[in-house]
N, C-alpha and C positions, 0 to 999 in steps of 0.2 A: 076286407075284400075291396071296398071302394078305393082305399089308398093304394092297394096293389095295382088296381086297374089304371089309376092315374099315373103311377110310377112307370107302368109299362107303356102308357100312351106318350109320355114326354119324349123319350128317344125317337119315337116315330114322328112326332110333330117337328122336332128339331131336324131330323133327317129330311123330311118333306120340305122344310123351309130352306135348308141348304141346297137341295136339288133345284128348287125354284129359283134361288139366287143364281145358281149356275146357268140356268136357262136365260135369265135376264142379262147376265154378263155376256153370254154368247150372242145375244141379240143386239148388244150395244145400248148405250144410254144408262147403264147401271153398273159399269165397271169401276175399278179403282181410279178416282179422279178423272172419269170420263168427261169430255167437254160438253156438259149439260148447259143449256142456255136459259137466261132469265127473262128475256123479252117476250111477252105474250103477243105483242105486235108481230115480231119476226116469226114466232112459232106459227101464227095464223097464216103467214105467207110462206109456209113450207120450210121455215128455218133460215131463209135468206137474210142477208144483212151485211155481208162483207163489203159491198160496194157503197151502200147507203144506209147508215144507221146513225141518226142524228138526235139521239136522246141519251139519258143517263147510262144506258146499257151498252153504249157503243164499244167500250173496251173489250167486251166479250166476243165481239164479232170482227172488229178491226180497230185497234187503238188509234189508228190514224184518223178515224171518223170523229174522234173527240174534238178535232179542230173545227168542226161545224157548229159546236155549241157556242151560243153567245150569252147565255144566262145560266146562273147556278141551278142545279136540279137535284132532286132527291127521289129515290125510288125504292120500292120493295116488291118482291115477287114470291109466289108460292107455286111449286111444280109438283103435281101428284102423278108420278111416273106409273104408267100402265094401270092406273086406278088401284094400286096396291097400297093398302093402309099402313103396311110396315115400312114403306119407303118414304122418307121425309126429305124435302129439298126446299131450302129457303135462300133468298138472296136479299142483300141490302147494299145500296150504292149511293154515292154522292159525287157530283161533278162540279168543278169550279173553274171558270175561265180566268186566266191570269192576265195581268195588265199588259198593255201594248201588244206585241206580237209573239208572246211566249207560249201561246197555245192554251190548252185546257188540261187540267189534271183531274184524276178521279181516284177515289178509294172505294173498295168494294169487299164484301165478305160473303162467302158462300158456305152453307152447311148442307151436307148430305149424310143421312144416317139411316141405319137399319135397326128398327126397334121391334122386338117381339115380346108380347106379354110384359111390357114395362122394362124389359132388359135391352140395353144398347149392345148390339152385336158388332156394330162398326160405326165410326163417326169420322167424317172427312171434313176438314176445314180448309178453305182457300182464302188467303188474304192477298189482295192485289193493289198495287200502286201503278197507275197508268198515266201516260202523258202523250198527247197528240198535238202536232203543230204544223203549220204550213212551211214548206220549203220554197214554194213559188205560188204567188197569187196575184192575179190581175182581174180585170172586169170580165174576161172570157174564159180563162182556164185557171186551174189550181193543181198543186201537187203537195200532198201532206204525208208526213211520216209519224208513226207512233210506236210505242213499246209498252209492255206490261211486265213488271217485276212481281213474281208470285211466290208466296210462302205456303207450302203444302204441309198440313199436319194430319196424321192418320192415327186414330186411337182404335185399337182392335177390340176394346171392350172386355167383358168378363166371360169366362168359360165355366160351366158347371163343374168340370173336372179339374181344370188347371188354374182357375182363378183369373187374375189379371194377365192379359195376353200382351200388354205393353203398347208402345206407340213408336212412331217414326216420323221424320220430317225431311223435307228437301226444298230446293228452290227451282223455279222455272222462269223462262224468259220467252215472251211472245213479241213478234215484230209484224208491222203492217204498213202498207202504202195505199194511198187513195188518190185518184186523179179525177178531175171533172172538166167538162167542156160545156160552156154556156149554161151552167147550172141545170142541165137537163140530162146529160149522159154522165154516168159515174162508173169508174172501174176501180176494183179493189183487189189487193193481194194480202193474204194473212197466213202467217206460219205460227202454229201452236207448239210451244215447248221446243224452241230452237236448240237448246242446250242438251236435249235428250236426257231429262232427269230420271232417276230411279229412286224408289222408296222401299224401305224395309231393312231391318237389321241383319237378318239371317238370309231369308229368301228375298232377293231383289225383284221388285215389280217395275217394269218399264211403264212410265206414264205415257199416255197417248200423244202422238205427234201427228199433226194434220196440216195439210196445205190446202188453202181455199182460194180460188180465183173466181171473181164474179163481176157482173155488169148490171147496172140498174138504169132504167129510163123513166124520167119524170117529165112527160111532154107538157103538162100544164097542171095547175093546182088541182088537187083532188084525185089524181091518178098516178100510181107508181107501179111499175113492173120490175121484177128482179129475177136474175138467173145466176146460180152458183154451181161451180164444179169443185167437188171435194175429193181428196185422196188421203186416206189414213195411211201414213208411212208404215211399211211392213205388211200392208194388205194388198191383194191383187185386184180389189174391187174399187171402181170409181163410183161416186154418187153424184147425182144431179138433183139439185133443189131448185124449185121455181115457185113464184108466187106473185100476187097482185093485191093492191089495196085501192079501195074506192071510197071517196068522201061523198056518200049518197045524200046526206043532209048536213046541215050546219054543224051539228054536234056529233054525228054518227059516222063511223068508218066501218066498212065491211072488208074482210080479207079472205083470200082463198089461196091454197097452195098444194104442193105435192112433192114427194121425194122418190128416188129409185134406190134399190139395194139397201134395205127392203122397200117395196112399194107402199107408201103411206100417203094419206090425204089429210089436209088440215083446213080448218076454217076458224074464223074468229071475228070479233067486233071490238070496237073501241068507242068510248064516249069521252069527248073532250069538252069541258066546260070551264071557261076562264083559264086559270093556271093549273087546273087539276085534270088528270087523265086516268081513266079506268079501262083496263083491257082484259079480255078473256080469249082463250084459244083452246081448241080441241084438236088432238092429233091421233089418228087411228093407227091400228097395228093389225096385221092379218092373223097373228097367232096370240099375242098378248092383249091385255086390256087397253082401252084408250087412255091417253094422257090428257089431263086437264091442267090449265094454267091460268092463274089470276095475277094481274099486275097493277101497281099503283105508282103514279108519278106526279110530281108537283114542281112547278117553277118557283124558285125562291127569289126574294127581292134582291 
């Protein structure tokens, strides 16, 4: 009798999980290779970063921002989307400034998976090679360009009925520009998946394409404000992301932000000691659970 009940419950649990995944995909942030972001600093500032992202995660927001890096960096990040234990999202990245004026390159890996009762329902891997460099730079102004070459790999996992569901892969290309004036005002433009990639052997899935335009203002050390305008290509909705960061103490940074469509609020903090930085961010949602993010970065010799 007990086995019969468990057998009956399994299809119900699987159906409930599939329905919940459908809701998450509809809300954004959990679709096939959706543009999830690794920086807890930017998440705490409402997700902004296209105009000014000067750390190892720059390529995810605007590869042109890699030009701002002057020292090698390494970082890792964990994102718990909607506080759902079956959604797993990890990031690892490294950035290295090239000699002379050849800019900065970065390598990064992202994993996003759906795991239920020890079974992988879906696994997404993104491998990125990014490069950002200055086109123009003087003591007052600068203009930088950047690009990211991406390899997407999607494993559909195992099915109880059909076994191995197979895998698929494709390539993507991101482009970005960044300009600055007096090292205080920054403007950025970023286009995700310029080449409109699709993934899937039988049923083709369009990977998200997004255009982001933003401005950031850094009036003096310890204060940064940022504003982004986002448009998902194929969608009729525009999003506005805004945030601010304050260096309240020598080692402590506080961040606040918000987004529209949907309306979400974020907050976070960062602790920077020597060459090491630890960051945490919290992002709310009106219908689903809150998102938590932890990040670690270190400056290398």
